[in-house]
C-alpha positions in Angstrom: 12.3 17.0 3.1 10.0 15.2 0.7 8.3 17.2 -2.1 5.9 14.4 -3.3 5.4 10.7 -2.6 4.9 9.0 -5.9 6.8 5.7 -5.7 9.1 3.8 -3.4 12.0 3.6 -5.9 14.5 6.3 -4.9 13.2 6.9 -1.4 16.1 6.4 1.0 16.2 4.2 4.0 16.8 7.3 6.1 13.6 8.9 4.8 11.6 5.8 5.4 13.0 5.4 8.9 12.0 9.0 9.7 8.4 8.4 8.5 8.2 5.1 10.5 9.5 6.8 13.6 6.8 9.5 13.2 4.2 6.8 12.6 4.8 5.2 16.0 3.8 8.4 17.6 0.7 8.7 15.5 -0.2 5.1 16.3 0.2 5.8 20.0 -2.2 8.8 19.6 -4.8 6.7 17.8 -4.8 3.9 20.4 -4.9 6.4 23.3 -8.0 8.1 21.9 -6.2 11.5 22.0 -5.9 11.5 18.2 -6.9 15.0 17.3 -4.4 17.8 17.0 -4.0 21.2 15.3 -0.6 20.4 13.6 -2.0 20.9 10.1 -4.7 23.4 11.0 -5.4 25.7 8.0 -4.2 23.1 5.5 -6.5 21.7 2.8 -6.0 18.3 1.2 -7.9 17.1 -1.8 -8.5 13.4 -2.4 -8.9 12.7 -6.1 -9.9 9.0 -6.7 -10.5 7.8 -10.2 -10.8 4.2 -8.9 -12.9 2.8 -6.0 -11.3 2.6 -2.6 -12.3 2.0 1.0 -9.2 1.6 3.1 -6.8 4.0 1.3 -9.3 6.9 0.8 -10.9 6.7 4.2 -7.5 6.4 6.0 -6.2 9.5 4.2 -9.3 11.4 5.1 -9.1 10.3 8.8 -5.4 11.1 8.8 -6.2 14.6 7.6 -8.9 15.2 10.2 -6.8 13.8 13.1 -4.1 16.3 12.2 -6.5 19.2 11.9 -6.5 19.6 8.1 -9.6 20.0 6.0 -10.4 17.4 3.4 -12.0 18.0 0.0 -13.1 14.7 -1.6 -13.7 15.1 -5.3 -16.6 12.9 -6.6 -15.1 12.2 -10.0 -18.4 10.7 -11.3 -20.1 14.0 -10.6 -17.2 16.3 -11.6 -16.2 18.1 -14.7 -14.2 15.0 -15.6 -17.5 13.7 -17.0 -17.6 16.7 -19.3 -14.2 15.9 -20.7 -11.9 17.9 -18.4 -8.4 16.6 -18.6 -6.5 15.3 -15.6 -4.0 18.2 -15.7 -6.8 20.8 -15.8 -8.6 19.1 -12.9 -5.4 19.2 -10.9 -4.7 22.8 -11.7 -8.3 23.8 -10.8 -7.9 22.1 -7.4 -4.6 23.8 -6.8 -6.1 27.2 -7.8 -8.7 26.8 -5.1 -5.9 27.1 -2.5 -5.5 23.3 -1.9 -2.2 22.4 -0.1 -1.8 18.8 -1.3 -3.5 16.3 -3.7 -3.9 12.6 -3.0 -4.6 10.8 -6.2 -5.6 7.2 -7.3 -5.8 6.5 -11.0 -6.1 3.5 -13.3 -3.3 4.8 -15.6 0.3 4.2 -14.5 2.1 7.5 -14.3 -0.9 9.7 -13.7 0.3 11.0 -10.3 3.7 11.9 -11.8 1.8 13.8 -14.6 -0.1 15.7 -11.9 3.0 16.4 -9.9 4.8 17.8 -12.9 2.0 20.3 -13.5 1.2 21.6 -10.0 3.4 23.3 -7.3 1.8 21.5 -4.3 2.7 18.0 -2.9 1.2 15.1 -4.7 0.7 11.7 -3.0 0.2 8.5 -5.1 -2.6 6.5 -3.7 -2.2 3.8 -6.4 -1.6 4.2 -10.1 -2.3 1.4 -12.6 0.1 -1.5 -12.3 2.9 0.8 -11.3 3.0 1.7 -7.6 1.2 2.0 -4.3 3.9 3.6 -2.0 1.7 4.3 1.0 0.6 0.7 1.2 4.2 -0.4 1.2 4.9 2.2 3.9 2.2 0.8 6.2 3.4 -2.7 5.5 6.9 -1.7 6.6 5.5 -0.2 9.7 3.5 -3.3 10.5 6.7 -5.4 10.2 8.8 -3.1 12.3 6.0 -3.0 14.9 5.9 -6.8 15.1 9.6 -7.7 14.7 11.4 -4.5 15.8 13.2 -4.2 12.4 12.9 -5.1 8.7 16.6 -5.6 8.1 17.3 -9.3 7.9 13.7 -10.4 7.5 12.5 -12.7 4.7 9.2 -11.8 3.2 7.3 -14.0 0.7 4.8 -12.3 -1.7 2.3 -14.8 -3.1 -0.4 -14.1 -5.7 -1.0 -11.9 -8.7 2.4 -10.3 -8.9 1.9 -9.3 -12.6 -1.0 -7.0 -11.9 0.0 -5.8 -8.4 1.3 -2.3 -7.8 1.4 -3.4 -4.1 4.0 -6.1 -4.9 6.2 -3.7 -6.9 6.2 -1.0 -4.2 6.9 -3.6 -1.5 9.8 -5.1 -3.4 11.4 -1.7 -3.5 10.8 -0.6 0.1 11.6 -4.0 1.7 14.9 -4.4 -0.1 15.8 -0.8 0.6 15.3 -1.5 4.3 17.4 -4.7 4.2 14.8 -7.5 3.8 15.0 -10.4 1.4 11.9 -10.8 -0.9 10.7 -14.1 -2.4 7.7 -14.4 -4.7 5.5 -17.2 -5.9 2.6 -17.1 -8.3 0.9 -19.0 -11.1 3.0 -18.7 -14.2 0.3 -16.6 -15.8 0.6 -14.1 -12.9 4.3 -13.5 -13.1 5.4 -10.4 -15.1 8.0 -10.6 -17.9 11.4 -9.7 -16.5 10.6 -10.8 -13.0 14.1 -12.1 -12.7 15.4 -8.5 -13.0 13.3 -7.3 -10.0 14.5 -7.3 -6.4 13.3 -10.7 -5.5 13.8 -14.5 -5.7 11.2 -16.5 -7.7 10.3 -19.7 -5.8 9.8 -22.9 -7.7 7.2 -24.3 -5.3 4.7 -22.9 -2.8 6.6 -24.7 0.0 9.8 -22.9 -0.9 7.9 -19.6 -0.5 6.9 -20.4 3.1 10.0 -22.1 4.4 12.3 -19.6 6.0 9.9 -16.7 5.7 9.1 -14.3 8.6 6.1 -12.8 6.8 3.9 -14.0 4.0 2.0 -11.4 2.0 -1.1 -12.4 0.0 -2.3 -10.3 -2.9 -5.9 -9.8 -3.9 -6.8 -12.0 -6.8 -8.4 -9.5 -9.2 -11.6 -11.5 -10.0 -12.3 -9.4 -13.1 -9.2 -10.8 -14.7 -10.4 -14.3 -14.3 -12.5 -13.7 -17.4 -9.3 -14.3 -19.4 -8.5 -17.6 -17.7 -5.4 -16.8 -15.6 -6.2 -19.8 -13.4 -8.6 -22.7 -13.7 -10.9 -21.9 -10.7 -11.0 -20.2 -7.3 -10.9 -23.6 -5.5 -7.9 -24.8 -7.4 -6.1 -21.4 -6.8 -6.6 -21.9 -3.1 -5.4 -25.5 -3.2 -2.2 -24.7 -5.2 -1.4 -21.0 -4.3 -3.5 -20.1 -1.2 -2.1 -19.1 2.2 -3.3 -21.8 4.6 -2.7 -22.5 8.2 -0.9 -25.8 7.3 1.5 -23.9 5.0 2.1 -21.2 7.7 3.5 -24.0 9.9 6.4 -24.2 7.3 7.4 -20.6 7.9 9.6 -19.3 10.7 8.4 -19.3 14.2 6.3 -16.2 14.9 5.7 -15.6 11.1 2.8 -13.3 10.2 0.4 -12.9 7.3 -0.1 -9.6 5.6 -2.7 -8.7 3.0 -3.5 -5.2 1.5 -7.2 -5.9 1.3 -9.9 -6.3 0.3 -9.6 -10.1 0.9 -11.4 -12.6 -1.2 -12.2 -14.9 1.7 -11.3 -18.5 1.1 -9.3 -17.7 -2.1 -5.9 -16.0 -1.5 -6.3 -16.5 2.3 -7.9 -19.7 3.5 -10.7 -19.5 6.1 -8.5 -21.1 8.7 -6.0 -18.2 8.4 -8.3 -15.2 8.6 -9.0 -15.3 12.3 -5.6 -16.4 13.5 -3.5 -14.0 15.7 -0.7 -14.0 13.1 -3.1 -12.6 10.4 -2.5 -8.8 10.6 -4.8 -7.6 7.9 -6.9 -5.5 10.4 -3.7 -4.2 12.2 -2.6 -3.0 8.8 -5.7 -0.9 8.4 -5.0 1.0 11.7 -1.4 1.3 10.7 -2.5 2.8 7.4 -4.0 5.8 9.2 -0.8 6.2 11.4 1.6 6.1 8.5 -0.5 8.4 6.3 -0.6 10.9 9.2 3.2 10.7 9.4 3.5 11.3 5.6 1.0 14.2 5.6 2.8 15.9 8.5 6.2 15.5 6.7 4.9 16.8 3.3 2.9 19.7 4.6 5.8 21.2 6.6 5.3 19.7 10.1 7.8 16.9 9.7 11.0 18.6 10.7 
């Protein structure tokens, strides 16, 4: 049984498969409308977000409510953090209030691990710095299994800001653990040092990334980083590195587009892709609730 969920590295294929199987049941409940249960009645989950979030935070809160748990959402801007309280002291205070699990997002890589090392309740990493975003990778796995029936044997291309993407790192780990092949393509300024040692193949051209791929994952271009000139302009980025309908025709028949959101419309995803049936960005949002329900059930004792 899982104790925490901090990163994808080290999580076995068997554990991932168990979570995915549970997520299918959770998705069925969501779509049927019969989504509320008492499985986690009496449990309290705290969401501790030091960075902005819409999809991840809301989906965790919905997942808790659908399972019957109570949610305490800490407003960091109005908390004792603004008085200088340390991360460890904040976490210990939350634990001392009888909280059963902490969901944390933080700009510093390793912050969730620091919290987990200092409390005796489960900690879930909702994104930390450039390090990991394991629940996003879990919902991406689920989306692929739902569409293709498996992950083993698929080829997934990840295109965009690999260097600054915790989503890319977690997906490389989870996809390869489940038997997929991962290809990446990005502007040279957006490829991390040591990329050749990661679990992926670096493509020489954008066409190479699409050809033979079953899924193409776009990554959000972090516009705030454009101030340091990582690429000439948004228009040129789309022309040379964007996911377009014409390029999707190079991929395998039935290929899909994934994106963790939020999308910069017309930048990493061209306008002619956004409303296509193969673009699963909104399906991913629903699947985020289902997979996080499965994870919470597993961590809080109901997953056996």
